C-alpha positions in Angstrom: -51.4 20.2 -10.2 -55.1 19.6 -10.3 -56.2 19.1 -13.9 -59.7 20.6 -13.4 -58.0 23.8 -12.2 -55.8 23.7 -15.4 -58.9 23.4 -17.6 -60.6 26.2 -15.8 -57.6 28.5 -16.0 -57.6 28.1 -19.8 -61.1 29.5 -20.2 -60.1 33.0 -21.2 -57.5 31.8 -23.8 -60.0 29.3 -25.3 -62.6 32.1 -25.5 -60.2 34.3 -27.4 -59.2 31.3 -29.6 -62.9 30.7 -30.4 -63.5 34.4 -31.3 -60.4 34.4 -33.5 -61.6 31.3 -35.4 -65.1 32.8 -36.0 -63.5 36.0 -37.2 -61.3 34.1 -39.6 -64.3 32.2 -40.9 -66.2 35.5 -41.5 -63.3 37.0 -43.3 -63.2 34.1 -45.9 -67.0 33.8 -46.3 -67.2 37.5 -47.0 -64.7 37.0 -49.8 -66.7 34.2 -51.5 -64.5 31.3 -50.2 -66.2 28.0 -49.7 -65.5 26.2 -46.4 -64.7 22.6 -47.0 -64.0 19.4 -45.0 -61.7 16.7 -46.3 -61.0 13.3 -44.7 -58.6 13.1 -41.7 -57.7 9.5 -42.6 -56.1 9.0 -46.0 -54.2 6.2 -47.8 -51.1 8.3 -48.5 -49.8 11.8 -48.4 -47.1 14.1 -49.7 -43.7 12.5 -48.9 -41.7 14.6 -46.5 -38.5 13.4 -45.1 -38.8 15.2 -41.7 -42.5 14.8 -41.0 -43.8 11.5 -39.8 -47.5 10.6 -39.8 -49.6 8.7 -37.3 -50.8 5.3 -38.7 -54.5 4.3 -38.6 -55.4 0.7 -39.7 -52.9 0.8 -42.5 -53.7 4.3 -43.6 -52.6 7.7 -42.2 -54.1 10.4 -40.1 -53.2 13.3 -42.4 -50.4 15.7 -41.6 -52.1 18.3 -43.8 -55.2 18.5 -46.0 -53.1 19.9 -48.8 -53.4 17.1 -51.4 -57.2 16.8 -51.1 -57.7 20.5 -51.2 -55.6 20.8 -54.3 -57.7 18.1 -56.0 -60.7 20.3 -55.3 -58.8 23.2 -57.0 -58.2 21.0 -60.0 -61.9 20.2 -60.1 -62.8 23.8 -60.4 -63.2 25.1 -56.9 -61.6 28.5 -57.1 -61.6 29.7 -53.5 -61.6 27.2 -50.6 -60.6 27.2 -46.9 -60.6 24.6 -44.1 -59.9 24.4 -40.4 -58.3 20.9 -40.3 -57.2 18.8 -37.3 -53.8 17.4 -38.3 -51.5 14.8 -36.8 -47.8 14.3 -36.7 -45.8 11.6 -34.8 -43.2 12.6 -32.3 -43.9 16.3 -32.1 -44.0 17.7 -28.6 -42.7 20.9 -27.1 -43.6 24.4 -26.2 -44.5 25.1 -29.9 -45.4 21.6 -31.0 -48.1 19.1 -30.3 -49.0 15.8 -32.0 -52.6 16.8 -32.8 -53.1 20.4 -33.9 -55.2 22.7 -36.0 -54.2 24.1 -39.4 -56.0 26.8 -41.4 -55.4 26.1 -45.1 -56.8 28.2 -47.9 -56.3 28.0 -51.7 -57.2 30.5 -54.3 -57.1 30.2 -58.1 -55.7 32.9 -60.3 -53.1 34.4 -57.9 -49.5 33.8 -57.0 -47.5 34.1 -53.8 -47.3 37.8 -54.0 -51.1 38.1 -53.9 -51.2 35.7 -51.1 -48.8 37.8 -49.1 -51.3 40.7 -49.5 -54.2 38.6 -48.4 -52.3 37.5 -45.3 -51.7 41.1 -44.3 -55.4 41.8 -44.7 -56.4 38.7 -42.7 -54.2 39.4 -39.7 -55.2 43.0 -39.5 -58.9 42.0 -39.8 -58.5 39.6 -36.8 -56.7 42.1 -34.6 -59.3 44.8 -35.2 -62.2 42.4 -34.8 -60.8 41.3 -31.4 -60.4 45.0 -30.4 -56.6 45.0 -30.6 -56.3 47.7 -33.2 -53.2 47.2 -35.2 -50.8 46.7 -32.4 -50.3 43.5 -30.4 -48.3 42.8 -27.3 -46.6 39.4 -27.2 -44.1 38.3 -24.5 -43.2 41.9 -23.7 -42.8 43.1 -27.3 -45.1 45.4 -29.2 -45.9 44.0 -32.7 -47.2 46.6 -35.2 -49.4 45.0 -37.9 -49.7 48.1 -40.1 -49.0 47.5 -43.8 -46.7 47.1 -45.6 -45.1 44.3 -43.7 -41.4 43.6 -43.9 -40.6 41.3 -46.7 -37.1 39.8 -47.0 -35.8 37.3 -49.5 -34.1 34.3 -47.8 -30.9 35.0 -49.6 -30.9 38.6 -48.3 -31.7 37.4 -44.8 -28.7 35.1 -44.8 -26.6 38.1 -46.1 -27.8 40.3 -43.2 -27.8 37.9 -40.3 -25.9 34.6 -41.0 -22.2 33.8 -41.0 -22.5 32.2 -44.5 -24.5 32.5 -47.6 -27.8 30.7 -48.3 -26.0 28.6 -51.0 -23.1 27.7 -48.7 -25.6 26.7 -46.0 -27.4 24.4 -48.4 -24.1 22.8 -49.6 -23.0 22.3 -45.9 -26.3 20.8 -44.9 -26.8 23.5 -42.3 -29.6 25.5 -43.7 -32.2 24.7 -41.0 -29.6 25.1 -38.2 -28.5 28.5 -39.5 -32.1 29.6 -39.8 -32.9 28.7 -36.2 -29.7 30.0 -34.8 -29.1 33.2 -36.7 -32.1 34.3 -38.7 -35.4 33.4 -36.9 -34.3 35.2 -33.6 -33.8 38.4 -35.6 -37.0 38.7 -37.6 -40.7 39.3 -36.8 -40.1 40.9 -33.4 -41.6 44.3 -33.8 -43.8 43.5 -36.8 -44.6 40.6 -39.0 -41.9 39.5 -41.4 -42.5 37.6 -44.6 -39.5 35.5 -45.5 -39.7 34.6 -49.2 -37.9 32.9 -52.1 -36.7 29.7 -50.4 -34.0 27.6 -52.0 -35.2 25.5 -54.9 -34.0 22.4 -53.1 -36.6 23.2 -50.4 -39.4 24.0 -52.9 -41.7 21.2 -51.6 -44.9 21.6 -53.7 -44.1 25.2 -54.8 -43.3 26.6 -58.2 -39.7 27.6 -59.2 -39.3 31.3 -60.1 -38.8 31.6 -63.8 -36.4 34.5 -63.5 -34.4 32.9 -60.7 -34.3 29.1 -60.9 -32.3 28.9 -57.8 -35.3 29.8 -55.6 -39.0 28.7 -55.2 -42.0 30.9 -54.9 -42.5 30.0 -51.3 -42.8 32.2 -48.2 -43.2 31.9 -44.4 -44.6 34.4 -42.0 -42.8 35.2 -38.7 -44.7 37.0 -35.9 -43.4 37.6 -32.4 -40.5 35.2 -33.0 -42.8 32.4 -34.2 -43.1 30.9 -37.6 -46.9 30.8 -38.1 -47.5 30.1 -41.8 -46.0 28.5 -44.9 -47.3 29.4 -48.4 -46.6 28.6 -52.1 -47.3 29.6 -55.6 -48.5 26.1 -56.5 -46.6 23.7 -58.8 -48.8 22.2 -61.5 -46.2 20.1 -63.3 -46.9 16.5 -62.4 -43.6 15.2 -63.7 -41.6 17.7 -61.7 -43.7 16.9 -58.6 -43.3 13.2 -59.0 -39.5 13.7 -59.2 -39.5 15.8 -56.0 -41.6 13.1 -54.3 -39.0 10.5 -55.3 -36.2 12.5 -53.8 -38.1 12.8 -50.5 -38.8 9.1 -50.5 -35.0 8.5 -51.0 -34.3 10.8 -48.1 -36.8 8.8 -45.9 -35.1 5.6 -46.8 -31.6 7.1 -46.1 -33.0 8.1 -42.6 -34.3 4.6 -42.0 -37.9 5.6 -42.4 -40.5 3.8 -44.6 -41.6 5.4 -47.9 -45.2 6.3 -48.5 -47.4 4.9 -51.3 -47.3 7.4 -54.2 -50.3 9.8 -54.2 -51.3 8.8 -57.7 -54.8 10.5 -57.6 -53.2 13.8 -56.7 -50.6 13.5 -59.4 -53.2 12.6 -62.0 -55.2 15.7 -61.0 -52.3 18.1 -60.8 -52.2 19.1 -64.6 -55.8 20.3 -64.2 -55.0 22.6 -61.4 -55.0 26.3 -62.3 -52.3 28.9 -61.5 -53.0 29.3 -57.8 -51.5 29.9 -54.4 -52.1 28.2 -51.1 -51.1 28.5 -47.5 -51.1 26.6 -44.2 -51.4 28.7 -41.0 -50.9 27.3 -37.5 -54.1 28.2 -35.6 -52.6 27.2 -32.3 -49.6 29.4 -32.7 -51.7 32.3 -33.9 -53.8 31.8 -30.8 -50.6 31.9 -28.7 -49.9 35.4 -30.1 -53.4 36.7 -29.6 -53.5 35.4 -26.0 -49.9 36.3 -25.2 -49.1 32.7 -24.3 -45.5 31.3 -24.4 -46.6 27.7 -24.8 -49.0 25.9 -27.0 -50.4 24.1 -24.0 -52.2 27.2 -22.9 -54.3 27.5 -26.1 -55.6 24.0 -26.4 -58.2 22.4 -24.1 -56.4 19.2 -23.5 -52.8 18.2 -24.0 -51.8 14.6 -24.6 -50.5 14.2 -21.1 -54.0 15.0 -19.7 -55.8 12.2 -21.6 
């Protein structure tokens, strides 16, 4: 297929994507958020067993701007957002690409419940600004954005849709497989679903719930069958975060992957970070929904295969 024709065919989707991004920017600026830019190339990053970075002269192209943005929070920046180009090795498919765009925002003085509310407001703002009202059509399904959105605890989602409990899936090492096979296909089809309170063992950089230490204050948003965002109430305990990083480093070694240098500057700043919540939203996947595209290829100008 002629590549120039492919580029020309993507014009309408890229126009919608651009309008969507400008609408998002206006939303945050109107709420006194500061738009920031942090380096793409960093000496280390948060250790994650299942995410591999791209090397760049002994450093890494970041997989997320999370650590740098949290250091800004710790320095007193109360509301910040960023459109960040991110890079992950070995990611390619209809929903994945090795170079992609994340929207991340962080806000002091709130928790993940407040962040859920802000996400609802943002998505509705985008849809209305693009002339869609509060109903989208994606892959033949109508998605109603009206509030309140469905909110389901992960433990409850397993009870409703899976053949085993959340705890049993964790013990069997089949949590991700069960999520993909039994839960994700059944949520977020007719309206957004917020899946919250992930197992404490999957807390990543999120805070553990004081009243339920088995789960973390983490949520993901599902829309049109796609997972589009991942959010936390942020952990500020440097000792706990260091211990979690150590466990991820051990997982990487067990999988035959090299560990990362410890992010010491981030860990040193962590105790100064206020109570806050942050989120990473996949801009490319959101563009897929607003353009009714079934593949990420249709909402980016160039795929790796075209370069």
